[in-house]
N, C-alpha and C positions, 0 to 999 in steps of 0.2 A: 813854515822852516824862515827862522832869520836869516836871508842873504850874507854873505861876506864882503864885507868891505876892502878887505888887504888880500892880496894875491897869496900870503902863506897861512896855511893852517893853523888852527889855535895849538897851543903846546897840550892842551886835552886831548888830542887824537890819539898823540904816541903810535910808535914802533912803525914799521914800514916805509923808512924814509920821510917823516914828517920832517917839515923844516924847510928851507928856503929851495926852490928845486936849483941842481945845477946849472952852470952858466951854457955847458953844453948839450943839455934838452931842453926841446920846445918848451914852456911853460904849461902849456896845454896838454901837452901830450903826457907829461909828467904827473899833472894830477888826474887824468884819466887812467893811467897805472896805477896810481895811488888809490882811486877808487875800486879798480879791479881786484887788487889786494884785500882791502878791506868786504870787499863784496864775498871773495872765497874762506875769508874769515867767518861768514854771516854776519858781519857790522855792519848793516846794513845801512844804518842812520848816517854812520861816517862814509859810508860807501859813495850816499847821494849827495852828503857835501864837498867830496872832493870831486865830484862829476857836477856840481853846480860852479865850483871853479873852473873846470875846463870848460865847460860850456859860456863863463863868463867872457873865455878870452876867444873862444872859438864857438859862436852860438850855431855853426852851420854844421857842427859835426854830427852826423846823424848816427855813428855807431855809438858814441857816447850818450844820445838820447835814448836810443835804444836798450843799452848797458843801464842807466839810470832808470829808466822803465823796469826791468826786470828787477832792479834793487828796492823800488817801489812796491813792488807786487809782496816781496820781504816782510815789509813792513803794514801790508793789507791798503795799501795808498791806490785802493784802483782805478779811479777816476785819474789820478797822476798819473800812472802806469799807463793808462789808455791815450791822454794827451801826448806823453812822449812818445809813444809808438806811432801815432798817428802825425806827430811831425818830422818824426824823422821819414817816414812814408811822404811825406810832403817835399823835402827837402830831397830824396832818393826814392822815385815811385817802382823803382825794380829793385828794393830793398826786400830780399827774400826774411831775412831773422825776423824782421819787425813784422811783417804780415805771420809768419809763424806766431812769433810770442804773441800778437794780438789776437790771433784766433786761439792761442792757450787760453788767454784772458777770458774770452768771449766761452770757451766751455766751463773756466770756472765759475764765473757770474751765473749762466746757465744750472750748472748743477746747486748751488744757492737758491737761486729761484726755486728749483725742483723739488727741494728740500722745504722750503715753506710752503710748497702746495699751489705755486702759481706758475700753473703748466704754459700757460700761452706765453707769458713772458720769457720762461724757460727754451723754449720753442725757439722763439725770436733771437735770442742769443745763440743758438746753437744753429740757426742759418746762417749767424752772420760770420761764426768760427768757419763754417763750412765754405765760405765765399773767400774767408781771408787764407784758408790751407789751400784752397784751389788757386789763387792767386800766385801763393809761395811756388805753386809746382809748375804753373805756366813758367814763372822766373826762372825757376832751375828744376826741370824734370828729373835730375840726374842726384838730388838728396833727399835722404830717404826719413827725416822725422817728420815731414809733413803729411808724405803718405802712413807713415806708423801712427802719428795722432790721429788723422783722420780717419783711418781703418777702426780705430778705438771708439769715435764719435759714432760711426756708421755702425757699427755692432750694438751701441747703447742704444740707437735708434731704430735696431730692428731691421736695418737695410744691409742683410747679410751679403747678397751678393757683391754690392758694391765692396764692404768690407774685406772679403778673399781677396776682393781685386788689386785693391791697394796693398795689401799683405803680400800677397805675390809680389807687387813691383818692389816692395822693401827688399825681397830675397832675393829678386833679380838684381837689385842694385847692388848689393854686397859680393856679387861675383867682380862687379867694377873694380873692387878695392883689393882682389883677391891677384894672385901672379897670373901672367894672360896663359900661360899652360894650366888647365886645369889637371888634376892627379887622374892617372888610368891606372889598371892593374898591370903588375908585371908579365903577365902572360894572360892567355887566353884558355880557361877552365872548362871544363864540362858542365852542365848543369842538370842537376837531378831536384826533382820536385813531387812531392806527396801533398795529396789534396784529399781531405777530410771533410766531411758533411753528415750531420744526423737531422734529421726532422721528424720519422715515423715512430713517434716514441709511443710507449702504452701509455694509456687514457686519454681520451680526447683533450683534456685541460692542458696535456703537456704538447699536443699536436704543434708543429710549427708549420703546416701550412705550405710545405713542399719550398719554404724560403731559401735555408743553407743549401738545400743540394742545387736549387737554381745557383745560386750565389757561387757555390763550390762548381759548377758546370763550366760558369762565364770565366772563374778564375783558371782554370785546367785550359780550356780554349785560349786565353791572354798566355798562360806560359809559355804552352807549345809554340804560339806565334813569335815566341821570344827565345826558342832555341831552349829550351826545357826539357828533357824525358818527365813525363809526367804518369805516375802512378796515382790513381783515385780508389776511394772506400766511403761509398757512401750507407748509412744506416747500418752499422757495425755495432755488435754487441763490444763489450767491452774486451772479453778474448781474442777476438777476429779482429780487432784494432789492435791490439799488442802484436799480433800476428805479421800485420799490415806493415807496423812499424818498423819488425825485426825484419821484413823481407826487404824494407827500404833501405836499412842499416846495411844489410849484406850487399846490397846494390852500390851503397858509397862507399863501401871496404872495397869493391872489386873496381872502383873508379877513383884512383887515389886522386885527392887533391881537387877536389869537385866543388864546386858551389851548389849547397843543397838549402832547399827552400820546403818549409812545412807549413802550410794552412789547416785550418779549421774553422768551422761553421755551425753552431748548433748551439743547445744548452750548454752550460757553463757553470760554475760556482766554485767555490774554495772552502776548503777545511785546513782550520789551523794554518792558516797564511800561504798553503799550499793550491794551486790553480788547476783545476780538471777537467777535462774533458767527458764529458756526459755522454756515456754509452746509451744505445735505445732500451736497454732492460731494465733501467732504474725508472721506480715507481714514485718516488719519493720519499722513501725510508733509509736510511742509511747504515746497512746491517754490517755485522762483522767481516763479511768480505768486499766491502765496497771498493776500499783502497786497494786492494789485491785485483781487481776486475777493471777499474777505471784508470784511465791514462793522465796524470797529473803531466805537469810542466816541468817537475823535477827529474821524472821518468823519461819524457824526451831528451832532456839535457844529458843524463847519462848515458842513454844510449849514443848520441850524438857524439861524445865524447871519444868513444873507440870506433868511430867510423873512419876516420882520416882526412878528411874532407878538409878543404884550406877555407871555408867559410861558410856558416851557417845561417838561415834568418827562418823565424819563425812568427806568423801573423798569426791570431787567436781574436777571431771576431765572436767572442760569447762573453756571458755576464761574468763576474768578477765579484758578486754577492756571496756571502758566506752562505752554504749550505745548512740547514738546520731542517725543515719540516718539508721541503723539496727542491725542485731546481730553481736553478736562479732563471727567471723566463724572459726572454727580451722584450716584454711588455714592460716590464720593469716589477712586478709583483715579485717580492721574495723577503722572508723576514730576516733580519739584521741582526748582527751580535755586534759587540763593542770593540771585538781585537782589530787592529788593522791589517789588510790584507796588502802584501807586497809579494813582489816577482820572484820567484825561485832562487837559485843559485845560480849566475849566470859563467859562460866560459870564455874564454878571451877570445875565442873566434866565431860567438854568437851574437846576432842582434836579435830582439824579443820585442815583438811591438803585438801592445793589447788594444780592443777598440774601445775601452773604458779606463776610468782612473779605478785603485782598489776600490771594493765594495760598493762598486756601480754595475748598472747592467748594459749591455748592448743594447744601441735602438735600431727599431726597424720603423719604417715607412712602408705601410700596408705587408707588403710579403718580401718585401726587399732591406737587407741590411744595410744601414747608413756607411758604417764604415768601409765594407766592402766596395760600395759602390763609388767612394770617392777614393780608393785606395785604387782599382781598378783603371779609374778617370787617371793618373796622375802617372800610375805606371807606362803607361802608353808614351806618353812624353818622351821623345827623343832628347830631351835637353835637359832631363831631371836626373839626378842621381839618387841613391837610397837614401841619404840622408835629407835630401829636398824634397822626395817624395812622401818621406815621413812628418816633414813640417808643413806640407801645403794641405796633405791628408788631416792630419791633426787642427790646423787652423779651420778648413772648410767645415769637418765634423761641429767643431766649437761653435759656429756660426749658423748653422742647420737651423730651418727655421722649426724643423720636428724636435730637433735638440733642446731649443729654447722653451717650446712648446709643454714639452715632458720637466724642464726646470734641471736637466742634469747637467746641462756645460760639459759634456765629454770631449775626451781629448786622449791622444794615443798618449800612452806608455813605454816608453821605448827601455829597455837594458841595454845602456849604450857599452857596458864592459870597456875593452880594449880595441873596439873595432871602428872608431871612429874615421880611419885612414882609409880603411876598407869601404866603407859605407859613402866616402865622398869620391871614391873611384869607380864603384859599380852601377851601371846603367844595366838597367829592365829592357831597354828597347834599344840599346846597342852591344851587342852579345860579348864584344871584348873592350868594351870601356872606353872607347877611345872620342873623350868628351870634344877633341878637337882645341880651338884656341877661344877663349872668353872673347869679344868684343871690347875694345878699349872707348873709355868714356870719349875722346876727340871723335872717334869715328860715330859714336852713336848721336852725339851732339847736333848734327848734319842731318839725322833723320828724326830729331823731336818733334816737330808736326804731327807726324806719324806713328808717333810712339805704341799708343794703344792700339791700333790698328793693326799691327806687329806682332802683338805680344795678348792680345785680347782672345782670340782663339786657345792658345796655349793655356792661360790660365784661370779661363773664367770655369770652375767646378759645373758639372751636368745636372739639370735642370732638376727640380725637387716638389714634389708635388705634397703639399702637407696635409694632412685628415684635417676633417673640419671638428 
């Protein structure tokens, strides 16, 4: 690139105030602003020329060096970008943005090397990226982009625990930007729960070896400790399940404005887009009476519609693969059809959460449901509301080594409907949702050296033993 000898941009630049800078504005800042405008318009070469002019007038402007580096990435001048980021850091050693951008550049170059089959070079670049992200975090532990980007890199490298920790910190930092007073429920509603599980199915090939009942028992104990009146139903037939649901709905009718929670673990699947809780008598053949006996999500929603509850939650640790010749096993064995399986119709006051995406199986590690494992862990944290419990569970599940080994990339799917406000005010471990006051950044800054020691126990998921 040929440097300009004149402080005025060439007439071919056009627009964005091109011409002689006004007398009232310092020339260097004028060209820096001009470069920013060109960059926003994706006119990267013109942006670089403007930044060149600014730097010719003030070569120590580390912010302009960083911005020129970003613009150089836009024209694939990676060496030039690296030099600009490094020069900016040399001028200002605690420059967060330059470390962040140089880390991003290392990741990009590592990805290019990986695509070319140069694994050793790729890993070298990734290590340098982690170093730069780490330095950015040390400079400003209350800015989320470095955590976010490092989390993604950790996940790609298979460092799942580290990825979850960084993602947890991103969510934590989002609170610092929220109002000081976190939302709470306007009153303290009674809590009722129905916990269902099936694992004793006909035929040894369908047996789930006690896993769902074990998970459901743990869920019932957790909910009872959090103030829920809990009904349970284990290894029920279709008619028995509907009877248990009817009993639960009647209790809700007798308890106006209650918060209800329905949990199910066991075989599941879908027919024509409707998700079903598979009863114990199911043998693999979808007969004419199947939909009459099995309980679907639509059925639950229709019953809840007349329950008079203030807020409903449904948690389903079951597969969502379409049913053809047999139930959708948690081992992932199920025939698939090409239709898209979606959640049933939602209610305006109902939060629905699935252990997997449409057409995907729910996952187990040995006899333990992965979704329930993480859900229980985060439900027990007093500082997390329902929305945050869902976010943490989702990310932990997606980064679980078993989920990655099965190549499922499992994630919860939530039908938010119009429940967002309640989800941010409901706390499992605080019966009346008294969230208290969020810490302010100024207060936390003084605690920065011990940041991870304060939050590690709260945001580290339980250990997972992967199968060989």
